Backbone as JSON Lines, residues from 0, in Angstrom:
{"i":0,"aa":"M","n":[-0.67,-28.22,-12.66],"ca":[0.12,-26.95,-12.46],"c":[0.3,-26.83,-10.95]}
{"i":1,"aa":"A","n":[1.46,-26.58,-10.53],"ca":[1.76,-26.39,-9.06],"c":[1.16,-25.1,-8.48]}
{"i":2,"aa":"K","n":[0.6,-25.17,-7.27],"ca":[0.01,-24.04,-6.6],"c":[1.11,-23.15,-6.24]}
{"i":3,"aa":"E","n":[0.85,-21.83,-6.41],"ca":[1.84,-20.78,-6.19],"c":[1.84,-20.6,-4.59]}
{"i":4,"aa":"T","n":[3.01,-20.4,-3.92],"ca":[3.08,-20.13,-2.55],"c":[3.96,-19.04,-2.27]}
{"i":5,"aa":"G","n":[3.96,-18.49,-1.19],"ca":[4.8,-17.36,-0.76],"c":[4.27,-15.87,-1.14]}
{"i":6,"aa":"T","n":[5.02,-14.95,-0.94],"ca":[4.65,-13.66,-1.24],"c":[5.69,-12.97,-2.23]}
{"i":7,"aa":"S","n":[5.17,-12.25,-3.12],"ca":[6.12,-11.45,-4.05],"c":[5.5,-9.98,-4.1]}
{"i":8,"aa":"M","n":[6.3,-8.96,-3.87],"ca":[5.91,-7.58,-3.89],"c":[5.74,-7.15,-5.28]}
{"i":9,"aa":"I","n":[4.67,-6.4,-5.54],"ca":[4.36,-5.8,-6.89],"c":[4.69,-4.24,-6.78]}
{"i":10,"aa":"A","n":[4.15,-3.6,-5.89],"ca":[4.35,-2.12,-5.66],"c":[4.29,-1.74,-4.34]}
{"i":11,"aa":"Q","n":[5.06,-0.62,-4.01],"ca":[5.03,-0.01,-2.63],"c":[4.7,1.37,-2.76]}
{"i":12,"aa":"N","n":[4.08,1.93,-1.71],"ca":[3.83,3.42,-1.65],"c":[4.77,3.98,-0.56]}
{"i":13,"aa":"R","n":[5.95,4.3,-1.09],"ca":[7.02,4.8,-0.03],"c":[6.7,6.16,0.4]}
{"i":14,"aa":"R","n":[5.92,6.98,-0.38],"ca":[5.51,8.32,-0.07],"c":[4.6,8.25,1.17]}
{"i":15,"aa":"A","n":[3.82,7.2,1.32],"ca":[2.93,7.1,2.43],"c":[3.61,7.02,3.74]}
{"i":16,"aa":"R","n":[4.74,6.34,3.76],"ca":[5.54,6.21,4.94],"c":[6.17,7.58,5.32]}
{"i":17,"aa":"H","n":[6.57,8.3,4.34],"ca":[7.13,9.61,4.54],"c":[5.97,10.68,5.04]}
{"i":18,"aa":"D","n":[4.9,10.77,4.46],"ca":[3.89,11.7,4.63],"c":[3.04,11.43,5.75]}
{"i":19,"aa":"Y","n":[2.9,10.12,6.2],"ca":[1.94,9.75,7.23],"c":[2.64,8.96,8.41]}
{"i":20,"aa":"Q","n":[2.09,8.99,9.6],"ca":[2.41,8.25,10.72],"c":[1.56,7.05,10.72]}
{"i":21,"aa":"I","n":[2.11,5.86,10.55],"ca":[1.29,4.65,10.26],"c":[0.74,4.13,11.78]}
{"i":22,"aa":"E","n":[-0.64,4.0,11.96],"ca":[-1.23,3.48,13.18],"c":[-1.5,2.09,13.24]}
{"i":23,"aa":"D","n":[-2.3,1.7,12.37],"ca":[-2.81,0.35,12.38],"c":[-2.85,-0.12,10.89]}
{"i":24,"aa":"R","n":[-2.4,-1.42,10.72],"ca":[-2.41,-2.08,9.37],"c":[-3.43,-3.13,9.17]}
{"i":25,"aa":"Y","n":[-3.84,-3.32,8.0],"ca":[-4.94,-4.38,7.56],"c":[-4.44,-5.01,6.31]}
{"i":26,"aa":"E","n":[-4.71,-6.25,6.01],"ca":[-4.44,-6.85,4.8],"c":[-5.81,-7.16,4.16]}
{"i":27,"aa":"A","n":[-5.95,-6.6,2.86],"ca":[-7.18,-6.68,2.18],"c":[-7.05,-7.35,0.85]}
{"i":28,"aa":"G","n":[-8.07,-8.17,0.42],"ca":[-8.13,-8.68,-0.93],"c":[-8.51,-7.73,-1.83]}
{"i":29,"aa":"I","n":[-8.44,-7.85,-3.12],"ca":[-8.89,-6.82,-4.05],"c":[-9.59,-7.48,-5.21]}
{"i":30,"aa":"A","n":[-10.73,-6.95,-5.69],"ca":[-11.36,-7.5,-6.71],"c":[-10.88,-7.03,-8.05]}
{"i":31,"aa":"L","n":[-10.29,-7.86,-8.97],"ca":[-9.7,-7.46,-10.23],"c":[-10.29,-8.2,-11.36]}
{"i":32,"aa":"T","n":[-10.03,-7.62,-12.45],"ca":[-10.37,-8.38,-13.81],"c":[-9.15,-9.09,-14.25]}
{"i":33,"aa":"G","n":[-9.37,-9.89,-15.23],"ca":[-8.34,-10.78,-15.63],"c":[-7.06,-10.09,-16.3]}
{"i":34,"aa":"T","n":[-7.32,-9.01,-17.0],"ca":[-6.31,-8.28,-17.54],"c":[-5.46,-7.51,-16.46]}
{"i":35,"aa":"E","n":[-6.13,-7.19,-15.4],"ca":[-5.48,-6.4,-14.39],"c":[-4.42,-7.37,-13.7]}
{"i":36,"aa":"V","n":[-4.91,-8.65,-13.43],"ca":[-3.94,-9.5,-12.95],"c":[-2.76,-9.87,-13.67]}
{"i":37,"aa":"K","n":[-2.98,-9.95,-14.97],"ca":[-1.9,-10.22,-15.98],"c":[-0.9,-9.02,-16.02]}
{"i":38,"aa":"S","n":[-1.47,-7.89,-15.9],"ca":[-0.53,-6.71,-15.92],"c":[0.17,-6.59,-14.53]}
{"i":39,"aa":"L","n":[-0.38,-7.07,-13.56],"ca":[0.33,-7.07,-12.18],"c":[1.37,-8.2,-12.14]}
{"i":40,"aa":"R","n":[1.1,-9.29,-12.83],"ca":[2.2,-10.35,-12.9],"c":[3.4,-9.93,-13.61]}
{"i":41,"aa":"E","n":[3.24,-8.87,-14.51],"ca":[4.27,-8.3,-15.21],"c":[5.09,-7.27,-14.31]}
{"i":42,"aa":"G","n":[4.47,-7.05,-13.19],"ca":[5.11,-6.09,-12.12],"c":[4.85,-4.6,-12.47]}
{"i":43,"aa":"R","n":[3.65,-4.33,-13.17],"ca":[3.37,-2.96,-13.5],"c":[2.22,-2.42,-12.83]}
{"i":44,"aa":"A","n":[2.62,-1.64,-11.74],"ca":[1.52,-0.93,-10.93],"c":[2.28,0.25,-10.25]}
{"i":45,"aa":"S","n":[1.35,1.07,-9.76],"ca":[1.77,2.31,-9.09],"c":[0.68,2.67,-7.99]}
{"i":46,"aa":"L","n":[1.13,2.89,-6.75],"ca":[0.23,3.24,-5.68],"c":[0.48,4.74,-5.39]}
{"i":47,"aa":"A","n":[1.23,5.46,-6.17],"ca":[1.45,6.83,-5.91],"c":[0.17,7.59,-6.07]}
{"i":48,"aa":"E","n":[-0.25,8.52,-5.11],"ca":[-1.42,9.35,-5.16],"c":[-2.72,8.51,-4.91]}
{"i":49,"aa":"S","n":[-2.53,7.26,-4.63],"ca":[-3.75,6.43,-4.37],"c":[-4.27,6.53,-2.91]}
{"i":50,"aa":"F","n":[-5.59,6.27,-2.76],"ca":[-6.18,6.41,-1.37],"c":[-7.29,5.43,-1.28]}
{"i":51,"aa":"V","n":[-7.75,5.21,-0.1],"ca":[-8.84,4.32,0.14],"c":[-9.98,5.16,0.7]}
{"i":52,"aa":"S","n":[-11.25,4.72,0.19],"ca":[-12.43,5.43,0.76],"c":[-13.47,4.42,1.16]}
{"i":53,"aa":"I","n":[-14.36,4.79,2.0],"ca":[-15.52,3.95,2.42],"c":[-16.71,4.66,2.11]}
{"i":54,"aa":"D","n":[-17.64,4.07,1.28],"ca":[-18.8,4.72,0.89],"c":[-19.96,4.41,1.82]}
{"i":55,"aa":"R","n":[-21.26,4.97,1.56],"ca":[-22.33,4.83,2.51],"c":[-22.85,3.38,2.61]}
{"i":56,"aa":"R","n":[-22.63,2.52,1.71],"ca":[-23.0,1.19,1.85],"c":[-21.88,0.31,2.51]}
{"i":57,"aa":"H","n":[-21.05,1.01,3.24],"ca":[-20.0,0.27,3.98],"c":[-19.12,-0.64,3.02]}
{"i":58,"aa":"E","n":[-18.81,-0.12,1.93],"ca":[-17.88,-0.82,0.97],"c":[-16.64,0.02,0.87]}
{"i":59,"aa":"V","n":[-15.48,-0.7,0.81],"ca":[-14.14,-0.08,0.85],"c":[-13.67,-0.09,-0.62]}
{"i":60,"aa":"W","n":[-13.17,1.02,-0.98],"ca":[-12.69,1.12,-2.35],"c":[-11.15,1.65,-2.4]}
{"i":61,"aa":"L","n":[-10.39,1.14,-3.36],"ca":[-9.1,1.64,-3.67],"c":[-9.26,2.58,-4.9]}
{"i":62,"aa":"E","n":[-8.94,3.83,-4.68],"ca":[-9.11,4.77,-5.76],"c":[-7.79,5.28,-6.37]}
{"i":63,"aa":"N","n":[-7.68,5.63,-7.55],"ca":[-6.52,6.34,-8.11],"c":[-5.21,5.47,-8.21]}
{"i":64,"aa":"A","n":[-5.37,4.19,-7.92],"ca":[-4.22,3.3,-8.27],"c":[-4.03,3.03,-9.6]}
{"i":65,"aa":"N","n":[-2.9,3.1,-10.08],"ca":[-2.62,2.97,-11.56],"c":[-2.21,1.53,-11.79]}
{"i":66,"aa":"I","n":[-2.96,0.7,-12.47],"ca":[-2.55,-0.63,-13.1],"c":[-2.65,-0.33,-14.57]}
{"i":67,"aa":"P","n":[-1.54,-0.32,-15.3],"ca":[-1.61,0.03,-16.8],"c":[-2.21,-1.09,-17.52]}
{"i":68,"aa":"E","n":[-2.75,-0.76,-18.69],"ca":[-3.43,-1.76,-19.55],"c":[-2.34,-2.93,-19.85]}
{"i":69,"aa":"Y","n":[-2.99,-4.06,-19.99],"ca":[-2.2,-5.21,-20.33],"c":[-1.81,-5.16,-21.86]}
{"i":70,"aa":"L","n":[-0.5,-5.3,-22.06],"ca":[-0.02,-5.07,-23.4],"c":[-0.68,-5.99,-24.46]}
{"i":71,"aa":"N","n":[-0.87,-7.27,-24.08],"ca":[-1.4,-8.24,-25.08],"c":[-2.99,-8.33,-24.94]}
{"i":72,"aa":"G","n":[-3.55,-7.4,-24.26],"ca":[-5.1,-7.37,-24.07],"c":[-5.77,-6.95,-25.41]}
{"i":73,"aa":"T","n":[-6.97,-7.16,-25.44],"ca":[-7.8,-6.9,-26.54],"c":[-8.68,-5.73,-26.37]}
{"i":74,"aa":"W","n":[-9.75,-5.59,-27.06],"ca":[-10.61,-4.39,-26.94],"c":[-11.34,-4.35,-25.48]}
{"i":75,"aa":"N","n":[-11.33,-5.61,-24.81],"ca":[-11.93,-5.55,-23.41],"c":[-10.92,-5.43,-22.39]}
{"i":76,"aa":"N","n":[-9.96,-4.57,-22.62],"ca":[-8.87,-4.22,-21.52],"c":[-9.47,-3.41,-20.46]}
{"i":77,"aa":"H","n":[-8.89,-3.32,-19.36],"ca":[-9.41,-2.67,-18.21],"c":[-9.03,-1.13,-18.31]}
{"i":78,"aa":"A","n":[-9.69,-0.27,-17.54],"ca":[-9.33,1.22,-17.43],"c":[-8.24,1.3,-16.3]}
{"i":79,"aa":"P","n":[-7.12,1.96,-16.61],"ca":[-6.0,1.97,-15.79],"c":[-6.31,2.51,-14.33]}
{"i":80,"aa":"K","n":[-7.11,3.57,-14.11],"ca":[-7.27,4.22,-12.81],"c":[-8.67,4.01,-12.32]}
{"i":81,"aa":"R","n":[-9.29,2.91,-12.65],"ca":[-10.65,2.73,-12.13],"c":[-10.66,2.41,-10.59]}
{"i":82,"aa":"K","n":[-11.87,2.65,-9.99],"ca":[-12.02,2.25,-8.6],"c":[-12.14,0.81,-8.39]}
{"i":83,"aa":"R","n":[-11.38,0.19,-7.46],"ca":[-11.28,-1.28,-7.24],"c":[-11.77,-1.51,-5.84]}
{"i":84,"aa":"K","n":[-12.64,-2.49,-5.8],"ca":[-13.21,-2.86,-4.4],"c":[-12.26,-3.65,-3.63]}
{"i":85,"aa":"L","n":[-12.07,-3.3,-2.29],"ca":[-11.28,-3.96,-1.37],"c":[-12.21,-5.01,-0.56]}
{"i":86,"aa":"L","n":[-11.59,-6.19,-0.28],"ca":[-12.35,-7.1,0.44],"c":[-11.98,-7.36,1.74]}
{"i":87,"aa":"L","n":[-12.9,-6.95,2.7],"ca":[-12.5,-7.04,4.08],"c":[-13.76,-7.59,4.9]}
{"i":88,"aa":"H","n":[-13.53,-8.12,6.07],"ca":[-14.61,-8.6,6.88],"c":[-15.4,-7.3,7.32]}
{"i":89,"aa":"A","n":[-16.64,-7.62,7.84],"ca":[-17.54,-6.46,8.2],"c":[-17.07,-5.73,9.38]}
{"i":90,"aa":"K","n":[-16.52,-6.69,10.35],"ca":[-15.93,-6.11,11.67],"c":[-14.83,-5.23,11.34]}
{"i":91,"aa":"Q","n":[-13.98,-5.57,10.34],"ca":[-12.76,-4.69,10.07],"c":[-13.21,-3.41,9.4]}
{"i":92,"aa":"I","n":[-14.22,-3.43,8.6],"ca":[-14.81,-2.21,8.0],"c":[-15.34,-1.2,9.05]}
{"i":93,"aa":"I","n":[-16.06,-1.76,9.99],"ca":[-16.61,-1.04,11.12],"c":[-15.49,-0.37,11.84]}
{"i":94,"aa":"R","n":[-14.46,-1.29,12.29],"ca":[-13.27,-0.74,12.92],"c":[-12.59,0.41,12.17]}
{"i":95,"aa":"L","n":[-12.44,0.26,10.92],"ca":[-11.83,1.29,10.05],"c":[-12.71,2.55,10.08]}
{"i":96,"aa":"E","n":[-13.94,2.47,9.96],"ca":[-14.8,3.67,9.97],"c":[-14.78,4.51,11.36]}
{"i":97,"aa":"R","n":[-14.66,3.63,12.39],"ca":[-14.54,4.33,13.66],"c":[-13.17,5.0,13.81]}
{"i":98,"aa":"Q","n":[-12.09,4.37,13.3],"ca":[-10.77,4.91,13.57],"c":[-10.48,6.23,12.68]}
{"i":99,"aa":"I","n":[-11.29,6.39,11.47],"ca":[-10.96,7.57,10.7],"c":[-11.9,8.78,11.06]}
{"i":100,"aa":"Q","n":[-12.85,8.38,11.9],"ca":[-13.66,9.49,12.5],"c":[-12.95,10.56,13.14]}
{"i":101,"aa":"A","n":[-11.69,10.29,13.75],"ca":[-10.93,11.23,14.39],"c":[-10.34,12.14,13.42]}
{"i":102,"aa":"K","n":[-10.15,13.45,13.81],"ca":[-9.57,14.37,12.82],"c":[-8.07,13.98,12.48]}
{"i":103,"aa":"G","n":[-7.79,14.23,11.29],"ca":[-6.44,14.02,10.84],"c":[-6.21,12.54,10.52]}
{"i":104,"aa":"Y","n":[-7.0,11.64,10.6],"ca":[-6.83,10.25,10.18],"c":[-7.35,9.92,8.9]}
{"i":105,"aa":"T","n":[-6.63,9.04,8.14],"ca":[-7.09,8.58,6.86],"c":[-6.66,7.15,6.52]}
{"i":106,"aa":"I","n":[-7.08,6.54,5.44],"ca":[-6.65,5.19,5.17],"c":[-5.93,5.29,3.88]}
{"i":107,"aa":"V","n":[-4.56,4.77,3.94],"ca":[-3.67,4.84,2.78],"c":[-3.25,3.39,2.42]}
{"i":108,"aa":"P","n":[-3.06,3.17,1.13],"ca":[-2.49,1.86,0.76],"c":[-1.0,1.84,0.86]}
{"i":109,"aa":"L","n":[-0.4,0.8,1.48],"ca":[1.1,0.82,1.78],"c":[1.77,0.07,0.66]}
{"i":110,"aa":"S","n":[1.15,-1.14,0.32],"ca":[1.87,-2.11,-0.71],"c":[0.78,-2.92,-1.47]}
{"i":111,"aa":"L","n":[1.15,-3.45,-2.52],"ca":[0.35,-4.41,-3.32],"c":[1.35,-5.53,-3.71]}
{"i":112,"aa":"Y","n":[0.71,-6.8,-3.36],"ca":[1.64,-7.88,-3.5],"c":[0.75,-9.22,-3.68]}
{"i":113,"aa":"F","n":[1.5,-10.28,-4.24],"ca":[0.84,-11.57,-4.39],"c":[1.08,-12.35,-3.15]}
{"i":114,"aa":"K","n":[0.1,-13.03,-2.6],"ca":[0.24,-13.93,-1.49],"c":[-0.4,-15.29,-1.89]}
{"i":115,"aa":"D","n":[0.29,-16.23,-1.97],"ca":[-0.17,-17.55,-2.36],"c":[-1.11,-17.46,-3.7]}
{"i":116,"aa":"G","n":[-0.57,-16.68,-4.56],"ca":[-1.26,-16.6,-5.88],"c":[-2.43,-15.61,-6.02]}
{"i":117,"aa":"R","n":[-2.72,-14.94,-4.84],"ca":[-3.82,-13.87,-4.83],"c":[-3.21,-12.58,-4.58]}
{"i":118,"aa":"V","n":[-3.85,-11.55,-5.15],"ca":[-3.39,-10.15,-5.0],"c":[-4.04,-9.66,-3.76]}
{"i":119,"aa":"K","n":[-3.07,-9.12,-2.88],"ca":[-3.47,-8.43,-1.69],"c":[-2.92,-7.07,-1.62]}
{"i":120,"aa":"V","n":[-3.63,-6.28,-0.74],"ca":[-3.29,-4.85,-0.56],"c":[-3.09,-4.63,0.94]}
{"i":121,"aa":"E","n":[-1.97,-4.1,1.32],"ca":[-1.8,-3.76,2.7],"c":[-2.24,-2.29,2.88]}
{"i":122,"aa":"I","n":[-3.32,-2.13,3.72],"ca":[-3.69,-0.73,3.95],"c":[-3.48,-0.36,5.35]}
{"i":123,"aa":"A","n":[-3.42,1.01,5.64],"ca":[-3.19,1.36,7.06],"c":[-3.86,2.62,7.45]}
{"i":124,"aa":"V","n":[-4.26,2.71,8.61],"ca":[-4.94,3.87,9.26],"c":[-3.74,4.7,9.56]}
{"i":125,"aa":"A","n":[-3.82,5.92,9.07],"ca":[-2.51,6.86,9.29],"c":[-2.97,8.21,9.63]}
{"i":126,"aa":"R","n":[-2.05,8.91,10.19],"ca":[-2.29,10.33,10.63],"c":[-1.4,11.14,9.89]}
{"i":127,"aa":"G","n":[-1.65,12.23,9.25],"ca":[-0.87,13.06,8.37],"c":[0.24,13.74,9.29]}
{"i":128,"aa":"K","n":[1.57,13.73,8.78],"ca":[2.54,14.34,9.54],"c":[2.61,15.83,9.09]}
{"i":129,"aa":"R","n":[3.08,16.58,10.11],"ca":[3.39,18.03,9.75],"c":[4.69,18.19,9.38]}
{"i":130,"aa":"E","n":[4.99,19.35,8.84],"ca":[6.34,19.55,8.24],"c":[7.5,19.37,9.21]}
{"i":131,"aa":"Y","n":[7.34,19.78,10.41],"ca":[8.3,19.55,11.45],"c":[8.48,18.11,11.9]}
{"i":132,"aa":"D","n":[7.43,17.38,11.78],"ca":[7.32,15.87,11.97],"c":[8.3,15.18,10.94]}
{"i":133,"aa":"K","n":[8.13,15.56,9.73],"ca":[8.95,14.98,8.56],"c":[10.34,15.33,8.81]}
{"i":134,"aa":"R","n":[10.65,16.46,9.05],"ca":[12.15,16.88,9.41],"c":[12.74,16.0,10.51]}
{"i":135,"aa":"Q","n":[11.85,15.97,11.61],"ca":[12.47,15.04,12.64],"c":[12.66,13.71,12.4]}
{"i":136,"aa":"S","n":[11.76,13.12,11.53],"ca":[11.93,11.71,11.26],"c":[13.09,11.49,10.2]}
{"i":137,"aa":"L","n":[13.33,12.52,9.36],"ca":[14.58,12.44,8.43],"c":[15.8,12.57,9.3]}
{"i":138,"aa":"R","n":[15.86,13.35,10.3],"ca":[17.04,13.57,11.17],"c":[17.22,12.32,11.89]}
{"i":139,"aa":"E","n":[16.31,11.56,12.51],"ca":[16.43,10.32,13.26],"c":[16.92,9.22,12.27]}
{"i":140,"aa":"E","n":[16.42,9.24,11.09],"ca":[16.92,8.33,10.08],"c":[18.48,8.47,9.84]}
{"i":141,"aa":"Q","n":[18.8,9.82,9.65],"ca":[20.17,10.16,9.29],"c":[21.14,9.87,10.48]}
{"i":142,"aa":"D","n":[20.59,10.04,11.68],"ca":[21.38,9.76,12.91],"c":[21.57,8.25,12.98]}
{"i":143,"aa":"R","n":[20.55,7.46,12.68],"ca":[20.73,6.02,12.88],"c":[21.67,5.57,11.73]}
{"i":144,"aa":"R","n":[21.65,6.09,10.54],"ca":[22.57,5.65,9.53],"c":[24.13,6.04,9.86]}
{"i":145,"aa":"E","n":[24.18,7.25,10.5],"ca":[25.64,7.59,10.84],"c":[26.16,6.61,11.99]}
{"i":146,"aa":"A","n":[25.16,6.21,12.94],"ca":[25.56,5.34,14.06],"c":[26.06,4.0,13.41]}
{"i":147,"aa":"Q","n":[25.15,3.59,12.46],"ca":[25.57,2.26,11.76],"c":[26.92,2.33,11.14]}
{"i":148,"aa":"R","n":[27.11,3.38,10.42],"ca":[28.38,3.65,9.75],"c":[29.51,3.62,10.69]}
{"i":149,"aa":"A","n":[29.34,4.36,11.79],"ca":[30.42,4.36,12.88],"c":[30.73,3.07,13.38]}
{"i":150,"aa":"M","n":[29.67,2.3,13.71],"ca":[29.79,0.93,14.21],"c":[30.54,0.07,13.24]}
{"i":151,"aa":"R","n":[30.28,0.16,11.97],"ca":[30.84,-0.67,10.94],"c":[32.32,-0.3,10.84]}
{"i":152,"aa":"Y","n":[32.65,0.92,10.88],"ca":[34.09,1.37,10.8],"c":[34.85,0.85,12.07]}
{"i":153,"aa":"R","n":[34.29,1.08,13.3],"ca":[34.93,0.63,14.43],"c":[35.12,-0.91,14.52]}
{"i":154,"aa":"N","n":[34.13,-1.63,14.04],"ca":[34.39,-3.11,13.97],"c":[35.43,-3.55,13.04]}
{"i":155,"aa":"R","n":[35.51,-2.79,11.88],"ca":[36.41,-3.16,10.9],"c":[37.89,-2.92,11.33]}
{"i":156,"aa":"R","n":[38.08,-1.76,12.16],"ca":[39.44,-1.43,12.6],"c":[39.95,-2.46,13.69]}
{"i":157,"aa":"G","n":[38.97,-2.98,14.56],"ca":[39.33,-3.81,15.7],"c":[39.76,-5.05,15.29]}
Protein backbone atom coordinates (compact mmCIF):
# COMPACT_ATOMS: atom_id res chain seq x y z
CA MET A 1 0.00 0.00 0.00
CA ALA A 2 1.35 3.44 -0.93
CA LYS A 3 2.25 5.84 1.84
CA GLU A 4 -0.10 8.81 2.09
CA THR A 5 1.52 12.20 1.46
CA GLY A 6 0.37 15.80 1.55
CA THR A 7 -2.23 17.52 3.68
CA SER A 8 -6.02 17.40 3.57
CA MET A 9 -8.28 19.56 5.71
CA ILE A 10 -10.86 17.88 7.95
CA ALA A 11 -12.35 20.77 9.95
CA GLN A 12 -11.71 24.44 10.62
CA ASN A 13 -12.69 26.68 13.50
CA ARG A 14 -13.70 29.82 11.62
CA ARG A 15 -15.31 31.29 14.70
CA ALA A 16 -11.91 31.41 16.41
CA ARG A 17 -10.52 33.72 13.74
CA HIS A 18 -13.50 36.02 14.26
CA ASP A 19 -13.56 36.01 18.07
CA TYR A 20 -9.80 36.02 18.74
CA GLN A 21 -6.69 37.79 17.55
CA ILE A 22 -4.20 35.04 16.71
CA GLU A 23 -0.74 35.58 18.22
CA ASP A 24 1.30 32.37 17.91
CA ARG A 25 0.57 29.06 16.12
CA TYR A 26 1.63 25.49 16.88
CA GLU A 27 1.12 22.15 15.16
CA ALA A 28 0.29 19.30 17.52
CA GLY A 29 -0.32 15.62 17.08
CA ILE A 30 -3.40 14.11 18.67
CA ALA A 31 -3.91 10.76 20.41
CA LEU A 32 -6.96 9.05 18.86
CA THR A 33 -8.62 5.65 18.84
CA GLY A 34 -9.17 3.65 15.65
CA THR A 35 -12.84 4.53 15.22
CA GLU A 36 -12.05 8.23 15.65
CA VAL A 37 -9.57 8.11 12.78
CA LYS A 38 -12.09 6.28 10.58
CA SER A 39 -14.72 8.89 11.38
CA LEU A 40 -12.23 11.66 10.53
CA ARG A 41 -11.40 9.99 7.20
CA GLU A 42 -15.09 10.38 6.36
CA GLY A 43 -14.63 14.11 7.03
CA ARG A 44 -16.91 14.23 10.04
CA ALA A 45 -15.65 16.56 12.78
CA SER A 46 -16.43 19.91 14.37
CA LEU A 47 -14.17 22.26 16.31
CA ALA A 48 -16.94 24.71 17.20
CA GLU A 49 -16.92 25.51 20.94
CA SER A 50 -13.75 23.45 21.48
CA PHE A 51 -10.81 24.67 23.53
CA VAL A 52 -7.37 23.58 24.72
CA SER A 53 -6.37 23.21 28.36
CA ILE A 54 -3.15 22.39 30.21
CA ASP A 55 -3.42 20.36 33.42
CA ARG A 56 -1.17 20.23 36.50
CA ARG A 57 0.94 17.44 35.03
CA HIS A 58 1.82 19.66 32.05
CA GLU A 59 -0.31 17.67 29.61
CA VAL A 60 -2.22 19.47 26.87
CA TRP A 61 -5.82 18.41 26.16
CA LEU A 62 -8.30 19.20 23.39
CA GLU A 63 -11.72 19.42 24.99
CA ASN A 64 -15.25 19.62 23.61
CA ALA A 65 -14.23 18.79 20.02
CA ASN A 66 -16.94 16.73 18.36
CA ILE A 67 -15.84 13.67 16.38
CA PRO A 68 -19.08 11.74 15.77
CA GLU A 69 -19.24 8.00 16.28
CA TYR A 70 -18.07 5.88 13.37
CA LEU A 71 -21.17 4.63 11.56
CA ASN A 72 -19.84 1.11 10.98
CA GLY A 73 -18.38 0.84 14.49
CA THR A 74 -19.40 -1.79 17.01
CA TRP A 75 -20.04 -1.66 20.76
CA ASN A 76 -16.49 -0.35 21.37
CA ASN A 77 -17.09 2.93 19.51
CA HIS A 78 -15.64 6.14 20.99
CA ALA A 79 -17.42 8.90 22.91
CA PRO A 80 -17.98 11.88 20.55
CA LYS A 81 -16.90 14.72 22.89
CA ARG A 82 -14.24 13.09 25.04
CA LYS A 83 -10.99 14.81 26.07
CA ARG A 84 -8.17 14.07 23.61
CA LYS A 85 -4.50 14.41 24.46
CA LEU A 86 -2.40 16.70 22.26
CA LEU A 87 1.19 15.70 21.58
CA LEU A 88 3.72 18.51 21.88
CA HIS A 89 7.37 18.80 22.90
CA ALA A 90 8.03 19.73 26.54
CA LYS A 91 9.60 23.05 25.54
CA GLN A 92 6.51 23.94 23.50
CA ILE A 93 4.23 23.16 26.45
CA ILE A 94 6.33 25.35 28.77
CA ARG A 95 6.23 28.18 26.21
CA LEU A 96 2.43 27.81 25.92
CA GLU A 97 2.02 27.92 29.71
CA ARG A 98 4.06 31.12 29.91
CA GLN A 99 2.13 32.78 27.11
CA ILE A 100 -1.32 32.13 28.59
CA GLN A 101 -0.33 33.50 32.01
CA ALA A 102 -1.04 36.99 30.67
CA LYS A 103 -4.58 38.25 31.13
CA GLY A 104 -6.91 37.71 28.19
CA TYR A 105 -4.86 35.00 26.46
CA THR A 106 -6.08 31.48 25.76
CA ILE A 107 -5.30 28.52 23.51
CA VAL A 108 -7.78 27.75 20.73
CA PRO A 109 -7.78 25.03 18.05
CA LEU A 110 -7.82 26.47 14.54
CA SER A 111 -7.94 23.42 12.29
CA LEU A 112 -7.86 19.64 12.18
CA TYR A 113 -6.15 17.98 9.20
CA PHE A 114 -4.28 14.96 7.89
CA LYS A 115 -0.57 15.48 7.24
CA ASP A 116 1.24 12.54 5.65
CA GLY A 117 -1.41 10.15 6.97
CA ARG A 118 -1.39 11.44 10.55
CA VAL A 119 -4.01 13.62 12.21
CA LYS A 120 -2.70 17.03 13.29
CA VAL A 121 -4.28 19.96 15.10
CA GLU A 122 -3.24 23.56 14.54
CA ILE A 123 -3.56 25.41 17.84
CA ALA A 124 -2.91 29.07 18.55
CA VAL A 125 -2.31 31.36 21.47
CA ALA A 126 -4.99 33.99 21.04
CA ARG A 127 -6.29 37.10 22.72
CA GLY A 128 -10.04 37.68 22.88
CA LYS A 129 -11.37 40.52 20.74
CA ARG A 130 -13.74 43.08 22.13
CA GLU A 131 -16.91 44.03 20.25
CA TYR A 132 -15.37 47.14 18.68
CA ASP A 133 -12.36 45.08 17.51
CA LYS A 134 -14.71 42.69 15.73
CA ARG A 135 -16.53 45.56 14.04
CA GLN A 136 -13.21 47.07 12.97
CA SER A 137 -11.96 43.81 11.44
CA LEU A 138 -15.27 43.31 9.61
CA ARG A 139 -15.03 46.87 8.25
CA GLU A 140 -11.43 46.27 7.06
CA GLU A 141 -12.46 43.02 5.37
CA GLN A 142 -15.37 44.77 3.64
CA ASP A 143 -13.10 47.65 2.47
CA ARG A 144 -10.58 45.15 1.10
CA ARG A 145 -13.34 43.32 -0.78
CA GLU A 146 -14.66 46.56 -2.28
CA ALA A 147 -11.16 47.58 -3.39
CA GLN A 148 -10.68 44.18 -5.07
CA ARG A 149 -14.05 44.54 -6.81
CA ALA A 150 -13.16 48.05 -8.03
CA MET A 151 -9.77 46.86 -9.33
CA ARG A 152 -11.41 43.95 -11.15
CA TYR A 153 -13.99 46.28 -12.72
CA ARG A 154 -11.33 48.81 -13.74
CA ASN A 155 -9.09 46.15 -15.30
CA ARG A 156 -12.02 44.66 -17.24
CA ARG A 157 -12.96 48.04 -18.75
CA GLY A 158 -9.41 48.88 -19.87
